[in-house]
C-alpha positions as CSV (number, residue, x, y, z in Angstrom):
1,M,81.5,-140.4,20.0
2,G,81.6,-143.4,18.0
3,S,78.1,-144.5,18.2
4,A,75.9,-144.4,15.2
5,E,73.1,-142.5,16.9
6,F,75.6,-139.7,17.7
7,W,76.7,-139.4,14.0
8,V,73.0,-139.5,12.9
9,L,72.4,-136.7,15.4
10,V,75.4,-134.7,14.0
11,A,74.3,-135.3,10.4
12,F,70.8,-134.3,11.3
13,V,72.0,-131.1,12.9
14,I,74.3,-130.3,10.0
15,F,71.5,-131.0,7.5
16,F,69.1,-128.6,9.4
17,G,71.9,-126.1,9.6
18,I,72.4,-126.2,5.8
19,V,68.7,-126.0,5.3
20,F,68.4,-123.0,7.5
21,Y,71.5,-121.4,6.0
22,V,70.2,-121.8,2.5
23,G,66.9,-120.3,3.6
24,A,64.7,-123.2,2.8
25,P,62.1,-122.5,5.5
26,T,61.6,-119.0,4.2
27,K,61.4,-120.3,0.6
28,I,58.9,-123.0,1.8
29,L,56.9,-120.3,3.7
30,A,57.1,-118.0,0.7
31,G,55.9,-120.8,-1.6
32,L,53.1,-121.6,0.7
33,D,52.2,-117.9,1.0
34,S,52.2,-117.5,-2.8
35,R,50.1,-120.7,-3.1
36,S,47.7,-119.4,-0.5
37,A,47.5,-116.0,-2.3
38,K,46.9,-117.8,-5.6
39,I,44.2,-119.9,-4.0
40,K,42.6,-116.8,-2.4
41,A,42.7,-115.0,-5.8
42,E,41.1,-118.0,-7.5
43,L,38.4,-118.1,-4.8
44,D,37.8,-114.3,-5.2
45,E,37.6,-114.8,-9.0
46,A,35.2,-117.7,-8.6
47,R,33.1,-115.6,-6.2
48,A,33.0,-112.7,-8.6
49,L,32.1,-115.1,-11.5
50,R,29.3,-116.6,-9.4
51,E,27.9,-113.2,-8.6
52,E,28.1,-112.2,-12.2
53,A,26.4,-115.5,-13.2
54,Q,23.7,-114.8,-10.7
55,A,23.2,-111.3,-12.0
56,V,23.0,-112.6,-15.6
57,L,20.5,-115.2,-14.5
58,A,18.4,-112.6,-12.7
59,D,18.6,-110.4,-15.8
60,Y,17.4,-113.3,-18.0
61,K,14.6,-114.2,-15.6
62,R,13.5,-110.5,-15.7
63,K,13.7,-110.4,-19.5
64,R,11.7,-113.7,-19.7
65,E,9.0,-112.3,-17.4
66,E,8.9,-109.1,-19.4
67,A,8.6,-111.1,-22.6
68,T,5.8,-113.2,-21.1
69,R,3.9,-110.1,-20.0
70,E,4.4,-108.6,-23.4
71,A,3.2,-111.8,-25.1
72,E,0.1,-111.8,-22.9
73,Q,-0.5,-108.2,-23.7
74,I,-0.1,-108.9,-27.4
75,V,-2.6,-111.8,-27.2
76,A,-5.0,-109.6,-25.2
77,N,-4.8,-106.8,-27.7
78,A,-5.2,-109.3,-30.6
79,K,-8.4,-110.6,-28.9
80,K,-9.7,-107.1,-28.4
81,D,-8.9,-106.2,-32.0
82,A,-10.5,-109.3,-33.2
83,A,-13.7,-108.6,-31.2
84,A,-13.7,-105.0,-32.5
85,Y,-13.3,-106.3,-36.1
86,A,-16.1,-108.8,-35.5
87,E,-18.4,-106.1,-34.2
88,D,-17.5,-103.9,-37.1
89,A,-18.1,-106.6,-39.6
90,K,-21.4,-107.5,-37.9
91,A,-22.5,-103.8,-38.0
92,K,-21.5,-103.5,-41.6
93,A,-23.4,-106.7,-42.5
94,E,-26.5,-105.5,-40.7
95,D,-26.2,-102.1,-42.4
96,F,-25.8,-103.8,-45.8
97,V,-28.9,-106.0,-45.1
98,A,-30.9,-103.0,-44.0
99,R,-29.9,-101.0,-47.2
100,R,-30.7,-104.0,-49.4
101,T,-34.1,-104.4,-47.6
102,R,-34.9,-100.7,-48.1
103,A,-33.9,-100.9,-51.7
104,A,-36.1,-104.0,-52.2
105,E,-39.0,-102.3,-50.4
106,Q,-38.6,-99.2,-52.7
107,K,-38.5,-101.4,-55.8
108,I,-41.6,-103.2,-54.5
109,A,-43.4,-99.9,-53.8
110,L,-42.4,-98.6,-57.3
111,A,-43.6,-101.8,-59.0
112,E,-46.8,-101.6,-56.9
113,S,-47.4,-98.0,-57.9
114,Q,-46.7,-98.8,-61.6
115,A,-49.1,-101.7,-61.4
116,V,-51.8,-99.5,-59.9
117,A,-51.2,-96.9,-62.6
118,E,-51.4,-99.6,-65.3
119,V,-54.6,-101.0,-63.8
120,R,-56.1,-97.4,-63.6
121,S,-55.0,-96.8,-67.2
122,A,-56.6,-100.0,-68.4
123,A,-59.8,-99.3,-66.4
124,A,-59.9,-95.8,-67.9
125,D,-59.4,-97.2,-71.4
126,A,-62.1,-99.7,-70.8
127,A,-64.4,-97.1,-69.4
128,V,-63.8,-94.8,-72.3
129,A,-64.4,-97.7,-74.7
130,A,-67.6,-98.6,-72.9
131,A,-68.7,-94.9,-72.8
132,E,-68.0,-94.6,-76.5
133,R,-70.2,-97.6,-77.3
134,V,-73.0,-96.4,-75.1
135,L,-72.8,-92.8,-76.2
136,G,-72.2,-93.8,-79.8
137,A,-75.4,-95.8,-79.8
138,Q,-77.5,-93.1,-78.0
139,A,-76.0,-89.9,-79.4
140,K,-75.4,-89.6,-83.0
141,A,-73.8,-87.1,-85.2
142,E,-72.6,-83.8,-83.8
143,L,-73.9,-84.1,-80.2
144,G,-72.4,-87.5,-79.8
145,D,-69.0,-86.3,-80.9
146,Q,-69.1,-83.4,-78.5
147,L,-70.1,-85.5,-75.5
148,F,-67.5,-88.1,-76.3
149,A,-64.7,-85.6,-76.5
150,K,-65.8,-83.9,-73.3
151,G,-66.0,-87.2,-71.4
152,L,-62.7,-88.4,-72.7
153,S,-60.9,-85.3,-71.6
154,E,-62.5,-85.4,-68.2
155,V,-61.5,-89.0,-67.6
156,R,-58.0,-88.4,-68.8
157,A,-57.6,-85.4,-66.6
158,K,-58.8,-87.3,-63.5
159,L,-56.6,-90.3,-64.1
160,N,-53.5,-88.4,-64.7
């Protein structure tokens, strides 16, 4: 009983007896269980956060795709509107040119008819003057005056 190994064995048994008496293994197991539960809760929380992050990422991707489609649609509508405005402007310009051309043609026709009327009037005046000279030389007095008045009224009636 006097050997050192024996007393080490006794001390070792007493130590483990005290440890078991105090409940250290249950406390150690309880601490490990609580740590395990805490780690499991953290893993569950991390998994939930990851799923939430993936959902948010998918939502942003969907929104980005929608925004891209909407932007493409806006550009397409803008191009279509621009083409429609260009066609409308072209049609209005062609209509304006056609109206201006018709107005110019009407002015030309009016000027032409006025020129023809002036030429006819000048020709009639010249014819009357010539007839007056010829008749004035041939017909004198009352007969000449009657012929001149009759001829003048006929020429004026035909020209107007």
